[in-house]
VEXDREN-2710 file (C-alpha; in Angstrom, 1 decimal):
% VEXDREN-2710
k/r/px/py/pz
1/MET/169.5/77.8/-102.6
2/TYR/167.5/76.0/-99.8
3/ARG/168.4/72.5/-101.0
4/SER/170.7/70.8/-103.4
5/HIS/168.8/67.5/-103.1
6/ASN/165.5/66.3/-101.9
7/CYS/165.0/63.9/-98.9
8/GLY/164.2/60.9/-101.1
9/GLU/167.1/60.7/-103.6
10/LEU/170.4/60.3/-101.8
11/ASN/172.0/56.8/-101.6
12/ALA/175.3/55.1/-101.3
13/SER/176.6/56.6/-104.5
14/ASN/176.5/60.0/-102.9
15/ILE/178.8/59.2/-99.9
16/ASN/181.3/62.0/-99.2
17/THR/179.1/64.5/-101.1
18/GLU/178.4/67.9/-99.5
19/VAL/174.6/68.5/-99.6
20/THR/172.0/70.9/-98.5
21/LEU/168.6/69.6/-97.5
22/ALA/165.4/71.3/-96.3
23/GLY/162.2/69.9/-94.9
24/TRP/160.2/69.0/-91.8
25/VAL/161.3/67.2/-88.7
26/GLN/159.5/63.9/-88.6
27/LYS/161.0/62.9/-85.3
28/SER/164.3/63.0/-83.3
29/ARG/166.1/60.6/-81.1
30/ASP/168.4/62.2/-78.5
31/LYS/171.0/59.8/-77.0
32/GLY/172.8/62.6/-75.1
33/PHE/176.1/62.5/-77.0
34/MET/174.4/61.7/-80.3
35/ASN/171.2/63.0/-81.8
36/TRP/169.4/61.6/-84.9
37/VAL/166.7/63.5/-86.7
38/ASP/164.5/62.2/-89.5
39/LEU/164.0/65.0/-92.1
40/ARG/161.0/64.7/-94.3
41/ASP/159.8/66.3/-97.5
42/ARG/157.4/65.3/-100.3
43/TYR/160.0/62.9/-101.7
44/GLY/161.0/60.9/-98.7
45/ILE/162.9/60.8/-95.4
46/THR/166.7/61.3/-94.8
47/GLN/168.3/60.6/-91.5
48/LEU/170.5/63.4/-90.0
49/ILE/173.1/62.8/-87.4
50/PHE/174.5/65.3/-84.9
51/ASP/177.5/63.9/-83.1
52/GLU/179.0/65.6/-80.1
53/SER/182.5/64.7/-81.2
54/ARG/182.1/65.7/-84.9
55/THR/179.5/68.4/-84.9
56/ASP/180.0/72.1/-84.0
57/LYS/178.9/72.6/-80.4
58/THR/176.4/75.4/-81.3
59/VAL/174.9/73.3/-84.0
60/PHE/174.8/70.3/-81.7
61/GLU/172.9/72.2/-78.9
62/LEU/170.5/73.8/-81.5
63/ALA/169.6/70.3/-82.7
64/LYS/168.4/69.4/-79.2
65/THR/165.7/72.1/-79.4
66/LEU/164.1/70.7/-82.6
67/GLY/160.5/69.6/-82.2
68/ARG/158.1/67.7/-84.5
69/GLU/157.3/69.5/-87.8
70/PHE/159.9/72.3/-87.3
71/VAL/161.0/73.5/-90.8
72/ILE/164.8/73.3/-91.0
73/GLN/167.7/73.6/-93.5
74/VAL/170.9/71.6/-93.0
75/LYS/174.2/71.4/-94.7
76/GLY/176.5/68.4/-94.3
77/THR/178.2/65.4/-95.7
78/VAL/176.7/62.1/-96.8
79/ILE/178.1/59.3/-94.8
80/GLU/177.5/55.5/-94.6
81/ARG/174.8/54.6/-92.1
82/GLU/175.8/52.0/-89.5
83/ALA/172.3/50.6/-88.8
84/LYS/170.9/50.5/-92.3
85/ASN/167.1/50.7/-93.0
86/LYS/166.1/48.6/-96.0
87/ASN/162.6/49.9/-95.9
88/ILE/163.4/53.3/-97.4
89/PRO/165.5/54.4/-100.5
90/THR/167.8/56.5/-98.3
91/GLY/168.3/53.8/-95.7
92/GLU/172.0/53.2/-96.5
93/ILE/173.2/56.7/-95.7
94/GLU/172.8/59.6/-93.3
95/ILE/173.9/63.2/-93.2
96/LEU/176.6/64.3/-90.8
97/VAL/175.3/67.9/-90.2
98/SER/177.7/70.8/-90.2
99/GLU/175.2/73.7/-90.4
100/LEU/171.6/73.9/-89.1
101/THR/169.1/76.7/-89.7
102/ILE/165.6/76.7/-88.2
103/LEU/163.5/78.2/-90.9
104/ASN/160.3/78.0/-88.9
105/ALA/159.4/76.6/-85.5
106/ALA/156.2/74.6/-85.2
107/LEU/153.5/74.0/-82.6
108/THR/153.0/70.4/-81.6
109/PRO/150.6/69.1/-84.3
110/PRO/147.1/67.9/-83.1
111/PHE/147.7/64.4/-84.5
112/THR/150.8/62.5/-85.5
113/ILE/152.0/63.1/-89.1
114/GLU/152.5/59.4/-89.8
115/ASP/150.9/56.8/-92.1
116/GLU/148.9/55.3/-89.2
117/THR/147.8/58.5/-87.4
118/ASP/146.0/58.9/-84.2
119/GLY/143.9/61.7/-85.6
120/GLY/140.1/61.2/-86.3
121/GLU/138.5/62.3/-89.5
122/ASP/137.1/65.5/-88.0
123/ILE/140.4/66.8/-86.6
124/ARG/142.2/65.9/-89.8
125/MET/139.7/67.7/-91.9
126/LYS/140.1/70.8/-89.7
127/TYR/143.9/70.7/-90.2
128/ARG/143.9/69.4/-93.7
129/TYR/147.2/71.1/-94.6
130/LEU/148.8/68.9/-91.9
131/ASP/147.0/65.8/-93.2
132/ILE/148.4/66.4/-96.6
133/ARG/151.9/65.8/-95.2
134/ARG/151.0/62.2/-94.4
135/ASN/152.0/59.7/-97.1
136/PRO/148.5/58.3/-97.7
137/VAL/147.0/61.7/-98.6
138/LYS/150.1/63.0/-100.3
139/ASN/150.4/59.9/-102.4
140/SER/146.7/60.1/-103.3
141/LEU/147.1/63.6/-104.6
142/LEU/150.2/62.6/-106.6
143/PHE/148.3/59.6/-108.0
144/ARG/145.5/62.0/-109.1
145/HIS/148.0/64.2/-110.8
146/LYS/149.5/61.2/-112.7
147/VAL/146.0/60.1/-113.9
148/ALA/145.2/63.7/-115.1
149/MET/148.5/63.9/-116.9
150/GLU/147.9/60.6/-118.7
151/VAL/144.4/61.8/-119.7
152/ARG/145.8/65.0/-121.2
153/LYS/148.5/63.0/-123.0
154/TYR/146.1/60.5/-124.5
155/LEU/143.5/63.0/-125.7
156/SER/146.1/65.5/-126.9
157/ASP/147.7/62.8/-129.0
158/LEU/144.3/62.2/-130.7
159/ASP/144.1/66.0/-131.6
160/PHE/141.6/66.9/-128.8
161/CYS/141.9/70.6/-127.8
162/GLU/141.5/71.7/-124.2
163/VAL/139.1/74.6/-124.0
164/GLU/137.9/76.4/-120.9
165/THR/134.3/77.2/-120.5
166/PRO/132.6/79.7/-118.2
167/TYR/131.9/79.2/-114.5
168/LEU/129.3/81.9/-114.2
169/ILE/126.4/80.7/-116.3
170/LYS/122.5/80.6/-116.4
171/SER/120.5/78.5/-114.0
172/THR/118.3/75.8/-115.7
173/PRO/115.5/73.7/-114.3
174/GLU/116.9/70.4/-115.3
175/GLY/119.1/68.1/-113.2
176/ALA/120.2/68.7/-109.6
177/ARG/119.9/72.0/-107.7
178/ASP/122.2/74.8/-108.9
179/PHE/124.5/76.8/-106.7
180/VAL/123.6/80.4/-107.5
181/VAL/125.7/83.6/-107.4
182/PRO/124.1/87.0/-107.1
183/SER/125.1/89.7/-109.6
184/ARG/125.9/93.0/-108.0
185/MET/125.6/94.9/-111.3
186/ASN/122.3/93.3/-112.3
187/GLU/120.0/93.8/-109.4
188/GLY/117.8/90.8/-108.6
189/GLN/119.6/88.5/-111.1
190/PHE/121.8/85.5/-110.5
191/TYR/124.4/83.4/-112.2
192/ALA/124.6/79.7/-111.6
193/LEU/127.7/77.6/-111.2
194/PRO/127.8/74.9/-113.9
195/GLN/126.6/71.3/-113.2
196/SER/128.5/70.5/-116.4
197/PRO/129.7/72.4/-119.4
198/GLN/127.1/70.6/-121.5
199/THR/125.7/73.4/-123.7
200/PHE/129.0/75.2/-124.1
201/LYS/130.7/72.1/-125.4
202/GLN/127.9/71.6/-127.9
203/LEU/128.4/75.2/-129.0
204/LEU/132.1/74.5/-129.4
205/MET/131.1/71.7/-131.9
206/VAL/128.9/74.3/-133.8
207/GLY/132.0/76.5/-133.7
208/GLY/134.1/73.8/-135.5
209/MET/136.3/72.7/-132.5
210/ASP/135.6/69.1/-133.5
211/LYS/137.5/67.4/-130.7
212/TYR/137.2/69.2/-127.3
213/PHE/138.1/68.2/-123.8
214/GLN/138.4/69.9/-120.4
215/ILE/139.3/68.7/-116.9
216/VAL/136.8/71.0/-115.3
217/LYS/135.2/71.8/-112.0
218/CYS/131.5/71.3/-111.7
219/PHE/129.0/72.0/-109.0
220/ARG/125.8/70.4/-107.7
221/ASP/123.8/71.4/-104.6
222/GLU/122.7/67.9/-103.6
223/ASP/123.0/65.5/-100.6
224/LEU/126.5/64.2/-100.1
225/ARG/127.9/60.7/-99.6
226/ALA/131.3/58.9/-99.8
227/ASP/131.6/59.3/-103.6
228/ARG/129.9/62.7/-103.9
229/GLN/131.1/66.3/-103.2
230/PRO/129.3/69.6/-103.9
231/GLU/132.2/70.5/-106.2
232/PHE/133.7/67.8/-108.3
233/THR/135.9/67.4/-111.4
234/GLN/134.9/66.0/-114.8
235/ILE/137.0/64.9/-117.8
236/ASP/134.6/66.5/-120.2
237/CYS/134.8/65.6/-123.9
238/GLU/132.9/66.2/-127.1
239/MET/133.4/65.2/-130.7
240/ALA/131.8/66.2/-134.0
241/PHE/131.0/64.1/-137.0
242/VAL/130.8/60.9/-134.9
243/GLU/128.4/58.1/-134.2
244/GLN/128.1/56.2/-130.9
245/GLU/130.6/53.6/-132.0
246/ASP/133.3/56.2/-132.6
247/ILE/132.9/57.6/-129.1
248/LEU/132.9/54.2/-127.4
249/ASN/136.1/53.2/-129.2
250/VAL/137.9/56.4/-128.2
251/PHE/137.0/56.2/-124.5
252/GLU/137.5/52.5/-124.3
253/GLY/141.0/53.4/-125.5
254/LEU/141.4/56.0/-122.8
255/THR/140.3/53.6/-120.1
256/ARG/142.6/50.9/-121.5
257/HIS/145.5/53.4/-121.6
258/LEU/144.9/54.5/-118.0
259/LEU/144.7/50.9/-116.7
260/LYS/148.0/50.0/-118.5
261/GLU/150.0/53.2/-117.7
262/ILE/148.7/53.7/-114.1
263/LYS/148.1/50.1/-112.9
264/GLY/150.1/48.0/-115.4
265/ILE/147.0/46.0/-116.3
266/GLU/146.0/45.0/-119.8
267/VAL/142.2/44.9/-120.4
268/ASP/141.0/43.8/-123.8
269/LYS/137.4/43.1/-123.2
270/PHE/134.8/45.8/-122.6
271/PRO/131.4/44.0/-122.6
272/ARG/128.4/45.9/-123.8
273/ILE/125.0/45.2/-122.2
274/THR/121.7/47.0/-122.6
275/TYR/120.1/48.9/-119.8
276/ASP/117.2/46.5/-119.7
277/TYR/119.6/43.5/-119.4
278/ALA/121.5/45.2/-116.6
279/MET/118.4/45.9/-114.6
280/LYS/117.0/42.4/-115.1
281/THR/120.3/40.6/-114.4
282/TYR/121.9/42.7/-111.7
283/GLY/119.1/45.0/-110.5
284/ASN/120.9/48.2/-111.3
285/ASP/122.4/50.1/-114.3
286/LYS/126.0/50.0/-113.0
287/PRO/126.7/46.3/-112.3
288/ASP/129.9/45.0/-110.8
289/ILE/130.8/42.1/-113.0
290/ARG/134.0/41.0/-111.1
291/PHE/131.8/38.2/-109.7
292/GLY/128.7/36.2/-110.6
293/MET/125.5/36.0/-108.5
294/GLU/123.4/37.0/-111.5
295/PHE/119.6/37.2/-110.9
296/GLY/117.4/34.2/-111.6
297/GLU/113.7/35.0/-112.0
298/LEU/111.6/32.4/-110.3
299/ASN/108.0/33.4/-111.0
300/GLU/107.5/30.3/-113.1
301/PHE/108.8/28.0/-110.4
302/ALA/107.6/29.8/-107.2
303/GLN/104.1/31.0/-107.9
304/HIS/100.8/29.0/-107.6
305/LYS/102.3/26.7/-105.0
306/ASP/100.1/27.8/-102.1
307/PHE/102.7/30.2/-100.8
308/PRO/100.8/33.5/-100.6
309/VAL/103.8/35.8/-100.3
310/PHE/105.2/34.7/-103.7
311/ASN/101.7/34.3/-105.3
312/ALA/100.9/38.0/-104.6
313/ALA/104.3/39.3/-105.9
314/GLU/104.9/40.9/-109.2
315/LEU/108.4/39.4/-109.2
316/VAL/110.1/36.5/-107.4
317/VAL/113.9/36.6/-107.9
318/GLY/116.9/35.0/-106.4
319/ILE/120.7/34.8/-106.4
320/ALA/123.0/31.9/-105.7
321/VAL/125.7/32.8/-103.2
322/PRO/128.9/30.7/-103.7
323/GLY/129.9/28.6/-100.7
324/ALA/127.2/30.0/-98.5
325/GLY/125.6/26.6/-97.9
326/ASN/127.5/26.4/-94.6
327/TYR/126.0/29.6/-93.2
328/THR/124.6/29.1/-89.7
329/ARG/121.0/30.0/-88.9
330/LYS/122.4/33.0/-86.9
331/GLU/124.2/34.3/-90.1
332/ILE/121.1/33.8/-92.2
333/ASP/118.9/35.6/-89.6
334/GLY/121.5/38.4/-89.7
335/LEU/121.1/38.8/-93.4
336/ILE/117.3/38.8/-93.1
337/ASP/117.6/41.6/-90.6
338/TRP/120.0/43.4/-93.0
339/VAL/117.5/43.3/-95.9
340/LYS/114.7/44.5/-93.6
341/ARG/116.7/47.7/-92.7
342/PRO/114.9/50.9/-93.9
343/GLN/117.9/51.5/-96.3
344/VAL/117.0/48.3/-98.2
345/GLY/113.3/47.9/-97.3
346/ALA/112.6/44.2/-97.9
347/SER/109.8/42.7/-95.9
348/GLY/111.6/39.4/-95.5
349/MET/113.8/36.8/-97.3
350/VAL/113.5/33.1/-98.3
351/TYR/116.5/30.8/-98.6
352/SER/117.3/27.4/-100.0
353/LYS/120.5/25.5/-99.2
354/CYS/122.0/23.4/-101.9
355/ASN/123.4/20.3/-100.2
356/ASP/126.5/18.5/-101.4
357/ASP/124.5/15.4/-102.1
358/GLY/122.2/17.3/-104.6
359/THR/119.3/17.7/-102.3
360/PHE/117.9/21.0/-101.0
361/LYS/116.8/22.4/-97.6
362/SER/114.7/25.6/-97.7
363/SER/112.9/27.9/-95.3
364/VAL/109.7/27.1/-97.3
365/ASP/109.8/23.3/-97.5
366/LYS/106.2/23.2/-96.5
367/PHE/105.2/24.7/-99.9
368/TYR/108.0/23.5/-102.3
369/ASP/109.3/20.0/-103.1
370/GLN/112.7/19.0/-104.2
371/ALA/111.8/19.4/-107.9
372/ASP/110.7/23.0/-107.3
373/LEU/113.9/23.8/-105.5
374/ALA/116.0/22.1/-108.2
375/ASN/114.4/24.5/-110.7
376/TRP/115.4/27.4/-108.4
377/ALA/118.9/26.2/-108.5
378/LYS/118.9/25.9/-112.2
379/ALA/117.4/29.4/-112.7
380/THR/120.0/31.0/-110.4
381/GLY/123.0/28.8/-111.5
382/ALA/123.4/27.4/-107.9
383/LYS/125.8/24.5/-107.3
384/PRO/126.2/22.1/-104.4
385/GLY/127.5/24.1/-101.4
386/ASP/125.7/27.3/-102.4
387/MET/122.8/29.1/-100.8
388/ILE/119.9/30.7/-102.8
389/PHE/118.5/33.9/-101.3
390/VAL/115.1/34.9/-102.7
391/LEU/113.2/38.2/-102.5
392/SER/109.7/39.1/-103.9
393/GLY/107.5/42.1/-104.4
394/PRO/107.1/44.9/-106.9
395/ALA/109.5/44.3/-109.7
396/ASN/111.6/47.5/-109.7
397/LYS/111.8/47.7/-105.9
398/THR/112.6/44.0/-105.5
399/ARG/115.4/44.2/-108.0
400/ALA/116.9/47.2/-106.2
401/GLN/116.7/45.3/-102.9
402/LEU/118.4/42.2/-104.3
403/SER/121.1/44.3/-105.9
404/ALA/121.9/45.8/-102.5
405/LEU/122.1/42.3/-101.0
406/ARG/124.3/41.0/-103.9
407/MET/126.8/43.8/-103.3
408/GLU/126.8/43.3/-99.5
409/LEU/127.4/39.6/-99.9
410/ALA/130.2/40.2/-102.4
411/THR/131.9/42.5/-100.0
412/ARG/131.6/40.1/-97.1
413/LEU/132.9/37.2/-99.3
414/GLY/135.9/39.3/-100.5
415/LEU/134.7/39.2/-104.1
416/ARG/135.1/42.9/-104.7
417/LYS/138.8/42.9/-105.0
418/PRO/140.3/46.4/-105.5
419/GLU/143.2/45.1/-107.6
420/GLU/140.8/43.6/-110.2
421/PHE/139.2/45.8/-112.8
422/ALA/136.2/44.9/-114.9
423/PRO/134.9/47.7/-117.2
424/LEU/131.8/47.5/-119.3
425/TRP/129.4/49.7/-121.3
426/VAL/125.7/50.0/-120.5
427/VAL/123.8/51.2/-123.6
428/ASP/120.3/51.8/-124.8
429/PHE/119.0/53.7/-121.8
430/PRO/115.4/55.0/-121.7
431/LEU/115.3/58.5/-123.1
432/LEU/112.7/59.6/-120.5
433/GLU/111.6/58.5/-117.1
434/LEU/108.3/59.2/-115.5
435/ASP/108.1/61.1/-112.2
436/GLU/105.3/59.4/-110.4
437/GLU/104.6/62.4/-108.1
438/SER/104.3/65.0/-110.9
439/GLY/103.2/62.7/-113.6
440/ARG/105.7/64.3/-115.9
441/TYR/108.5/62.8/-117.9
442/HIS/112.1/63.9/-117.2
443/ALA/115.2/63.3/-119.3
444/MET/117.1/60.3/-117.9
445/HIS/120.4/61.9/-118.9
446/HIS/119.7/65.5/-120.0
447/PRO/117.3/67.1/-122.6
448/PHE/120.0/67.3/-125.3
449/THR/120.3/63.5/-125.7
450/SER/119.2/62.2/-129.0
451/PRO/116.6/59.4/-129.2
452/LYS/117.3/56.3/-131.2
453/PRO/116.1/57.2/-134.7
454/GLU/114.1/54.0/-135.0
455/ASP/112.2/54.9/-131.8
456/MET/111.2/58.5/-132.8
457/ALA/107.7/57.4/-133.7
458/LEU/107.1/56.2/-130.1
459/LEU/107.4/59.7/-128.7
460/GLU/103.8/60.5/-129.5
461/THR/102.3/57.2/-128.3
462/GLU/104.6/55.5/-125.8
463/PRO/107.3/58.0/-124.7
464/GLY/108.5/55.7/-121.9
465/LYS/109.6/53.1/-124.4
466/VAL/111.9/55.4/-126.4
467/ARG/115.5/54.5/-126.1
468/ALA/118.3/57.1/-125.9
469/ASN/121.4/57.2/-128.0
470/ALA/123.2/57.2/-124.6
471/TYR/125.8/55.1/-122.9
472/ASP/127.6/54.8/-119.5
473/MET/130.9/53.3/-118.7
474/VAL/130.9/51.2/-115.5
475/LEU/134.0/50.1/-113.6
476/ASN/133.8/47.8/-110.7
477/GLY/130.2/48.6/-109.9
478/ASN/130.6/52.4/-110.3
479/GLU/129.5/54.6/-113.1
480/ILE/132.7/56.4/-114.0
481/GLY/131.5/58.1/-117.2
482/GLY/128.5/58.7/-119.3
483/GLY/127.4/60.5/-122.4
484/SER/125.3/60.4/-125.5
485/ILE/124.9/61.4/-129.1
486/ARG/123.3/64.9/-129.0
487/ILE/120.4/66.4/-130.8
488/HIS/121.8/68.7/-133.4
489/ASP/118.8/70.2/-135.1
490/LYS/116.3/72.8/-133.8
491/ALA/113.1/70.8/-134.8
492/THR/114.1/67.7/-132.8
493/GLN/115.3/69.8/-129.9
494/GLN/111.9/71.6/-129.8
495/LEU/110.1/68.3/-129.9
496/MET/112.2/67.0/-127.0
497/PHE/111.4/70.1/-124.9
498/LYS/107.7/69.6/-125.7
499/TYR/107.7/66.1/-124.3
500/LEU/109.6/67.2/-121.2
501/GLY/106.7/69.6/-120.5
502/PHE/108.4/72.9/-121.5
503/THR/106.2/75.5/-123.1
504/GLU/107.6/77.1/-126.3
505/GLU/108.2/80.3/-124.3
506/GLU/110.0/78.4/-121.5
507/ALA/112.2/76.5/-123.9
508/LYS/113.2/79.7/-125.7
509/ALA/113.9/81.5/-122.4
510/GLN/116.1/78.7/-121.1
511/PHE/117.8/77.3/-124.2
512/GLY/117.0/79.7/-127.1
513/PHE/120.7/80.4/-127.6
514/LEU/121.3/76.7/-128.3
515/MET/118.4/76.3/-130.7
516/ASP/119.5/79.5/-132.5
517/ALA/123.0/78.0/-132.9
518/PHE/121.6/74.8/-134.4
519/GLN/120.3/76.9/-137.3
520/PHE/123.8/77.9/-138.4
521/GLY/125.1/74.5/-139.4
522/ALA/125.4/72.3/-136.3
523/PRO/127.3/69.1/-137.1
524/PRO/126.2/65.7/-135.7
525/HIS/128.1/65.4/-132.4
526/GLY/128.3/63.5/-129.2
527/GLY/130.4/63.2/-126.1
528/LEU/131.1/61.8/-122.7
529/ALA/132.2/62.9/-119.3
530/PHE/134.2/60.9/-116.8
531/GLY/134.0/61.7/-113.1
532/LEU/137.7/62.3/-112.4
533/ASP/137.4/62.0/-108.6
534/ARG/135.6/58.7/-108.7
535/LEU/137.8/57.3/-111.5
536/VAL/141.0/58.1/-109.5
537/ALA/139.6/56.7/-106.3
538/ILE/138.7/53.4/-108.0
539/LEU/142.1/53.1/-109.8
540/GLY/143.6/53.8/-106.4
541/GLY/141.7/50.9/-104.9
542/GLN/139.3/53.0/-102.8
543/GLU/135.5/53.6/-102.7
544/THR/135.6/57.1/-101.2
545/ILE/136.8/60.1/-103.1
546/ARG/137.7/62.4/-100.2
547/ASP/141.4/61.5/-99.9
548/PHE/141.9/62.1/-103.6
549/ILE/140.8/65.8/-103.3
550/ALA/143.1/68.3/-101.7
551/PHE/140.6/70.2/-99.7
552/PRO/137.3/68.3/-99.6
553/LYS/134.0/69.2/-97.9
554/ASN/132.5/67.1/-95.1
555/ASN/129.1/65.3/-95.3
556/SER/127.3/68.5/-94.5
557/GLY/129.0/70.3/-97.4
558/ARG/131.2/72.3/-95.1
559/ASP/134.8/73.1/-95.3
560/VAL/135.6/72.9/-91.5
561/MET/139.2/74.1/-92.1
562/ILE/138.2/77.6/-93.4
563/ASP/134.7/77.5/-91.9
564/ALA/132.7/77.8/-95.1
565/PRO/129.9/78.4/-95.9
566/ALA/129.7/81.5/-93.7
567/ALA/127.5/84.5/-93.2
568/ILE/128.5/87.7/-95.0
569/ASP/128.1/91.2/-93.5
570/ASP/125.1/93.5/-94.0
571/ALA/127.1/95.8/-96.3
572/GLN/127.8/93.0/-98.7
573/LEU/124.2/91.9/-98.6
574/LYS/123.0/95.4/-99.3
575/GLU/125.5/95.7/-102.2
576/LEU/124.1/92.5/-103.7
577/HIS/120.5/93.7/-103.2
578/ILE/119.8/90.7/-100.9
579/LYS/117.5/90.8/-97.9
580/VAL/117.9/87.9/-95.4
581/ASN/115.1/87.0/-93.0
582/LEU/116.3/84.5/-90.5
583/ALA/113.1/84.6/-88.4
END
């Protein structure tokens, strides 16, 4: 037995107990006649003491050779610690070591294995197995485990059954790019790695597994950012014989359960807003409602006042920033430069200060009088001491720009507090969206989403106005889950493929198996998938998902630790019937 206890559980109640511990050397302090070693494992740190007068000479000398991250086993007696450390659970005791075994020596690590490390991100990614020994990463992985266990517990208690679906599937033209896998036994043919188990979970509903879930790995070959990885994990769920309200209630319950069990927070209210309201009020379909700064449309009060910029705009819209009335001109100019950045793309910004005495001072006083500016304040909900920032231009583009500014200001003002949680549902998404380049409609979610029954007639005449039976759950400005009621009959599914530009032959080649299944008694069904990585990060108070994944990729999609992706040799390529031309 390598250990009788772990390094985080011993305390004063164990004094005079003989114990065996094993772990890594965090650090040692050699005082000549006395040597202290901090021994670390996943559970904590226990201090070891080697005393020249009480420790065997051979053991005492061996202890002096220990370096950082050596793996050791010790046997000894728990004794009271003279200089107690109230910051750790084991701070009242130490181990007077009688036996020491070096299980494995270690090179000096390339960065310190401590909470505040001196290692940069690149070096820590290269030596990720060392980074995992640090408390911030280790605790993030343990936190992820706790969330996953609570998900399984909640869903299992509701009679959901976890079913595994295939990883080697068929490539489809919808959605992001697939990762493809060549088939050695089928020359010139390829599998795809799943972007989601969508069609398989629908087939499980046809098969009578009326409550399915899976914590499943998914793959998308797309550009990366802080909250996106090429391989990610979904909490994937589907239910049969349900309507939208049934699904919203179940997964409100799951989110409420997680917030209570993981964070100790009770959340009763899950507001529901439509997609159109979200876009008009917040400029995006995943609004952060922990703070105000809702949009106020100003066309009525800003146009036809001899200010050509506003007169030529499709939309003039502003937000009231609380307490920003004291911003200096330098701070305002900095924000104007910020919205002009290519990432935002605004051509400029107008502002109006709401003075404490009820008057206004704007950057366009030449064109607008106090009554006009008072209307701006009323439309945006501005109060004395606030500042109104106004953008104008094409409606969709301007809303997106103001949304970016709203989030940036909220961050600067400390309004996006990670310990506060504000979930909501966004419903009634458009079924289709027009690709301006190709002139074709694409499914906003996926081609299996059911249209609202009352909008079916619009498919022929105004497809862009058809609403989907779809819904997203948003938490703190992040989409954490989304789903829909599915199409469950062949005729409607064929119609959907038609409006997405599929020929009958293309639809049959890609999804014939699903439409065939619908002919054998497919029940009404719908579902939802949560992004586990993003959900865990938000619950953990972070915006980035990387530290909640054991072995993440970098922003180029590379695993720098194992150096992947990598070339394969000519023999493998030949076996897979692949010719590579690197010229």
